[in-house]
C-alpha positions as CSV (number, residue, x, y, z in Angstrom):
1,M,38.6,-25.5,-22.3
2,S,42.2,-25.7,-23.2
3,P,44.4,-27.9,-21.0
4,R,46.5,-26.4,-18.3
5,K,50.2,-25.9,-18.8
6,P,51.9,-29.2,-17.6
7,A,54.4,-29.1,-14.8
8,P,58.1,-29.0,-15.9
9,K,59.6,-32.4,-16.9
10,R,61.4,-34.0,-14.1
11,G,65.1,-34.5,-14.7
12,T,68.4,-33.9,-13.0
13,P,68.1,-31.6,-10.0
14,T,69.5,-28.1,-10.5
15,S,70.0,-27.3,-6.8
16,G,72.4,-28.7,-4.3
17,A,70.0,-31.3,-2.8
18,A,68.3,-34.3,-4.3
19,R,64.6,-33.9,-4.9
20,P,62.1,-36.2,-3.3
21,A,61.9,-39.7,-4.7
22,R,59.0,-40.8,-6.8
23,G,56.2,-42.3,-4.8
24,K,55.0,-41.3,-1.4
25,P,56.1,-37.8,-0.3
26,A,59.0,-37.8,2.1
27,G,57.9,-38.1,5.7
28,A,54.8,-40.2,5.0
29,K,54.5,-43.7,6.4
30,G,56.5,-46.1,4.3
31,G,58.1,-43.3,2.4
32,P,61.7,-42.8,1.7
33,G,62.4,-40.7,4.8
34,P,62.6,-37.0,5.5
35,R,62.5,-34.7,2.4
36,P,65.8,-33.0,2.0
37,K,65.7,-29.3,2.8
38,P,65.7,-27.0,-0.3
39,R,69.3,-25.9,-0.8
40,S,70.9,-23.1,-2.8
41,R,73.4,-23.8,-5.6
42,S,76.1,-22.9,-3.2
43,G,75.0,-25.7,-0.8
44,T,73.7,-23.6,2.1
45,D,70.4,-24.5,3.7
46,T,68.8,-21.0,3.5
47,R,68.4,-18.7,0.6
48,A,66.5,-15.5,-0.2
49,P,63.7,-16.1,-2.6
50,A,64.2,-14.6,-6.1
51,A,61.5,-13.0,-8.1
52,P,59.3,-15.4,-10.1
53,R,59.9,-16.1,-13.8
54,V,57.6,-14.2,-16.0
55,G,57.2,-15.3,-19.6
56,G,60.2,-16.8,-21.5
57,G,62.1,-17.5,-18.4
58,V,63.0,-13.8,-17.7
59,R,62.9,-13.0,-14.0
60,S,61.1,-9.8,-13.0
61,A,61.4,-7.9,-9.8
62,P,58.2,-7.3,-7.8
63,H,56.2,-4.2,-8.9
64,P,56.9,-1.3,-6.5
65,A,53.9,0.0,-4.5
66,S,52.2,2.9,-6.2
67,S,48.7,4.4,-6.5
68,K,48.0,2.2,-9.4
69,N,49.4,-1.0,-7.8
70,R,48.2,-1.2,-4.3
71,G,47.2,-4.9,-4.4
72,V,43.9,-6.6,-3.8
73,G,45.0,-9.3,-1.4
74,G,46.0,-12.9,-2.2
75,E,49.3,-12.8,-0.1
76,Q,48.4,-16.2,1.5
77,V,47.5,-19.0,-0.9
78,E,46.2,-22.3,0.5
79,G,45.3,-25.5,-1.2
80,R,47.3,-27.7,-3.5
81,H,45.8,-26.6,-6.8
82,A,45.9,-23.0,-5.9
83,V,49.6,-23.2,-4.9
84,R,50.6,-25.2,-7.9
85,E,48.9,-22.6,-10.2
86,L,50.6,-19.8,-8.4
87,L,54.0,-21.3,-9.2
88,L,53.0,-22.2,-12.8
89,A,51.7,-18.7,-13.6
90,G,54.9,-17.0,-12.4
91,Q,53.2,-13.6,-12.3
92,R,54.2,-12.6,-8.7
93,Q,57.0,-13.3,-6.3
94,V,56.5,-16.3,-4.0
95,R,58.4,-15.8,-0.7
96,E,58.1,-19.3,0.8
97,I,56.0,-22.4,0.8
98,L,55.0,-24.3,4.0
99,V,54.5,-28.1,3.6
100,S,53.2,-30.5,6.2
101,R,55.5,-33.4,7.0
102,D,52.8,-36.0,7.0
103,L,51.3,-35.4,3.5
104,D,49.6,-38.3,1.7
105,D,50.9,-39.8,-1.5
106,A,50.0,-37.3,-4.2
107,E,51.6,-36.4,-7.6
108,I,50.7,-32.8,-7.2
109,I,52.9,-32.4,-4.1
110,N,56.0,-33.5,-6.2
111,D,54.9,-31.0,-8.8
112,I,54.8,-28.2,-6.2
113,V,58.2,-29.1,-4.9
114,E,59.8,-29.2,-8.3
115,L,58.2,-26.0,-9.5
116,A,59.3,-24.3,-6.3
117,D,62.9,-25.5,-6.8
118,D,62.9,-24.3,-10.4
119,A,61.7,-20.9,-9.2
120,H,64.2,-20.7,-6.3
121,V,61.4,-20.6,-3.7
122,P,62.3,-22.0,-0.3
123,I,60.2,-24.8,1.1
124,R,59.8,-25.3,4.9
125,E,58.5,-28.5,6.3
126,V,56.4,-28.0,9.4
127,S,54.2,-30.2,11.6
128,R,50.6,-30.6,10.6
129,N,49.5,-28.7,13.8
130,R,51.8,-25.8,13.1
131,L,50.6,-25.5,9.5
132,D,47.0,-25.7,10.4
133,G,47.6,-23.1,13.1
134,Q,48.8,-20.7,10.4
135,A,46.1,-21.6,7.9
136,R,43.1,-19.3,7.4
137,T,40.9,-22.0,5.8
138,D,39.5,-25.2,7.3
139,A,41.4,-27.4,4.9
140,P,44.6,-26.1,3.5
141,Q,45.5,-29.6,2.2
142,G,48.9,-29.5,3.8
143,V,50.3,-26.6,1.7
144,I,50.5,-22.9,2.2
145,A,52.3,-20.3,0.0
146,R,53.2,-16.8,0.9
147,A,53.5,-14.4,-2.0
148,E,53.3,-10.7,-2.9
149,S,49.9,-9.2,-3.2
150,L,48.0,-9.5,-6.4
151,R,48.3,-6.4,-8.6
152,E,45.4,-4.0,-8.6
153,W,44.4,-3.1,-12.2
154,D,43.0,0.2,-13.5
155,L,39.4,0.0,-14.6
156,D,40.2,1.8,-17.8
157,D,42.7,-0.9,-18.7
158,L,40.1,-3.6,-18.3
159,A,37.8,-1.8,-20.8
160,R,40.4,-2.0,-23.6
161,P,40.8,-5.0,-25.9
162,A,43.8,-7.2,-24.9
163,G,45.3,-9.9,-27.0
164,G,42.7,-9.6,-29.6
165,K,39.9,-10.3,-27.1
166,V,36.7,-8.2,-26.9
167,P,36.4,-7.1,-23.2
168,F,34.3,-9.5,-21.2
169,L,34.1,-8.3,-17.6
170,L,32.4,-9.6,-14.4
171,A,31.3,-7.0,-11.8
172,L,30.1,-8.1,-8.3
173,D,27.8,-5.9,-6.3
174,G,28.5,-6.7,-2.6
175,V,29.3,-10.4,-2.7
176,T,30.5,-11.1,0.9
177,D,30.9,-14.9,1.0
178,P,34.5,-15.9,0.2
179,G,33.4,-19.3,-1.1
180,N,31.0,-17.7,-3.5
181,L,33.6,-15.2,-4.7
182,G,36.2,-18.0,-5.2
183,A,33.8,-20.1,-7.1
184,L,32.7,-17.2,-9.3
185,L,36.4,-16.4,-10.1
186,R,37.1,-20.0,-11.1
187,S,34.0,-20.2,-13.4
188,A,34.8,-16.8,-14.8
189,E,38.4,-17.7,-15.7
190,C,37.2,-21.0,-17.3
191,A,34.6,-19.1,-19.4
192,G,37.1,-16.6,-20.7
193,V,36.3,-13.5,-18.6
194,T,39.0,-10.9,-19.2
195,G,38.7,-8.9,-16.0
196,V,36.8,-8.6,-12.7
197,V,35.4,-5.4,-11.0
198,L,35.0,-5.4,-7.2
199,P,33.8,-2.5,-5.0
200,K,36.3,-1.4,-2.4
201,H,33.7,-1.5,0.4
202,R,31.0,-3.9,1.6
203,S,32.5,-6.7,-0.5
204,V,34.9,-9.6,0.2
205,H,38.3,-9.2,-1.6
206,V,40.9,-11.9,-2.1
207,T,41.3,-13.8,1.2
208,P,42.9,-17.2,1.7
209,A,39.5,-18.7,1.5
210,V,38.9,-17.1,-1.8
211,T,42.3,-18.2,-3.2
212,K,41.5,-21.8,-2.2
213,A,38.0,-21.8,-3.7
214,A,39.3,-20.2,-6.9
215,A,41.8,-23.0,-7.4
216,G,44.4,-20.7,-9.1
217,A,42.0,-18.5,-11.2
218,I,43.2,-15.4,-9.4
219,E,46.6,-15.7,-11.1
220,H,45.0,-15.1,-14.5
221,L,42.2,-12.6,-13.8
222,P,43.0,-8.9,-13.7
223,I,41.0,-7.3,-10.8
224,A,40.1,-3.7,-10.5
225,L,38.7,-2.1,-7.4
226,V,36.2,0.8,-7.6
227,G,34.9,3.2,-5.0
228,G,31.3,2.5,-5.9
229,L,30.0,0.0,-8.5
230,P,27.4,2.4,-9.9
231,S,30.1,5.0,-10.7
232,G,32.3,2.2,-12.1
233,L,29.6,1.1,-14.5
234,G,29.1,4.7,-15.6
235,R,32.8,4.9,-16.4
236,L,32.7,1.6,-18.3
237,R,29.7,2.9,-20.3
238,D,31.8,6.0,-21.3
239,L,34.5,3.6,-22.4
240,G,32.1,1.6,-24.6
241,V,31.4,-1.3,-22.4
242,W,27.7,-2.4,-22.2
243,S,26.4,-3.5,-18.8
244,V,24.0,-6.4,-18.2
245,G,22.7,-6.9,-14.7
246,L,21.3,-10.3,-13.6
247,D,18.1,-10.2,-11.5
248,M,15.2,-12.6,-11.3
249,T,12.8,-9.7,-12.0
250,G,14.4,-8.9,-15.4
251,E,12.0,-8.3,-18.2
252,R,13.9,-10.6,-20.6
253,T,16.0,-13.7,-20.3
254,L,19.7,-13.6,-20.7
255,W,19.4,-15.8,-23.8
256,E,17.5,-12.9,-25.4
257,V,20.1,-10.2,-24.9
258,A,21.7,-9.3,-28.2
259,S,24.7,-7.3,-26.8
260,L,26.7,-10.2,-25.4
261,T,29.0,-10.3,-28.4
262,E,30.0,-6.6,-27.8
263,P,32.3,-5.3,-25.0
264,V,30.2,-6.3,-22.0
265,V,30.2,-6.5,-18.2
266,L,28.0,-8.9,-16.4
267,V,26.8,-7.5,-13.1
268,L,25.8,-9.8,-10.3
269,G,24.2,-8.8,-7.0
270,A,24.9,-9.8,-3.4
271,E,23.7,-13.0,-1.8
272,G,20.1,-12.7,-0.9
273,K,19.3,-9.1,-1.8
274,G,20.6,-9.1,-5.3
275,L,21.5,-5.9,-7.2
276,S,21.3,-2.6,-5.2
277,R,18.9,0.0,-6.5
278,L,21.6,2.3,-7.8
279,T,23.6,-0.5,-9.5
280,R,20.4,-1.7,-11.1
281,Q,19.7,1.8,-12.4
282,R,23.1,2.1,-14.0
283,C,22.8,-1.2,-15.9
284,D,22.0,-0.8,-19.6
285,Q,19.9,-4.0,-19.4
286,V,18.6,-6.2,-16.6
287,A,18.0,-9.8,-17.5
288,R,17.0,-13.0,-15.8
289,I,18.0,-16.6,-16.0
290,P,14.9,-18.6,-16.8
291,L,13.9,-21.0,-14.0
292,R,11.6,-24.0,-14.5
293,G,11.5,-25.5,-11.1
294,R,9.7,-24.4,-7.9
295,L,12.5,-22.5,-6.3
296,A,12.7,-18.8,-7.1
297,S,16.5,-18.2,-7.2
298,L,20.0,-19.6,-7.7
299,N,23.1,-19.3,-5.6
300,V,25.1,-16.3,-6.9
301,S,28.1,-18.5,-7.9
302,V,25.8,-20.8,-9.9
303,A,24.0,-17.9,-11.6
304,G,27.3,-16.3,-12.4
305,A,28.7,-19.5,-14.0
306,L,25.6,-19.9,-16.2
307,A,25.8,-16.3,-17.3
308,C,29.5,-16.3,-18.1
309,F,29.2,-19.4,-20.2
310,E,26.1,-18.0,-22.0
311,V,28.3,-15.0,-23.1
312,T,31.0,-17.5,-24.3
313,R,28.4,-19.5,-26.2
314,A,26.9,-16.4,-27.8
315,R,30.4,-15.2,-28.9
316,E,31.5,-18.5,-30.3
317,T,28.2,-18.9,-32.2
318,A,28.6,-15.4,-33.7
319,A,32.3,-16.2,-34.6
320,T,31.4,-19.4,-36.5
321,G,28.5,-17.7,-38.2
């Protein structure tokens, strides 16, 4: 897996206030004192957030709401890695960041402060109790970001090659646990999945708990919502994307599926009940992950991770001949 883009090199501050000193974050015991409030270049204490930088340092205004850009959630991002990746990706406008005054000594906090300053995103220091009161997860790690919603992609766009990559999609049939969805998205992004398909109903979307568990993966994975997954799979078939469902009753193992190097969508079922009857019928193949122990099934996030990396392995093996 290629390394993440490093945080910008620290140097002379570009805003009107000094950045936090190296070492313990401001406000921690033994630290250098209160962190200076983010200031605008004109020296005032408040400023309106600008749009994030998107590629090559060019600033882009938020996408206007439309039928093709309704958003799939993700407005509140919690957790240090998730907030840092939100700022690094620069794909959507970040309105503000809340930081607890009593943070521990962590390099990633300085990274978040500097990235926010570079992107002209205001930071507000609040008490731990106030931050926890606004959190939607059990452990926001002292950092919450508020941003525009993630863009909703069109299913047809996900079926087209992008950047020279053969479509490699992940479709989830009724996954309702935010922790499982977040873990699946994190594994999918690391394995090279090019897009995710979620049903509009009876499925969790991108909640704060999902953003935290995904640890930034949501910033890099196009997500499409479909009215029903069976019809979505039918449309993908029309567009040349082969569907492979995962189910422990599959006649063959995933290792034996030959179509993984083609445009493919892996289809995972809900926790417990697995693939629905209609979704299973729409899959071109149904395969299983071979189990050698006494238990009969895997957690959906674990099964999804294994399946995604099997696709990656098969494609890399075919590419190297």
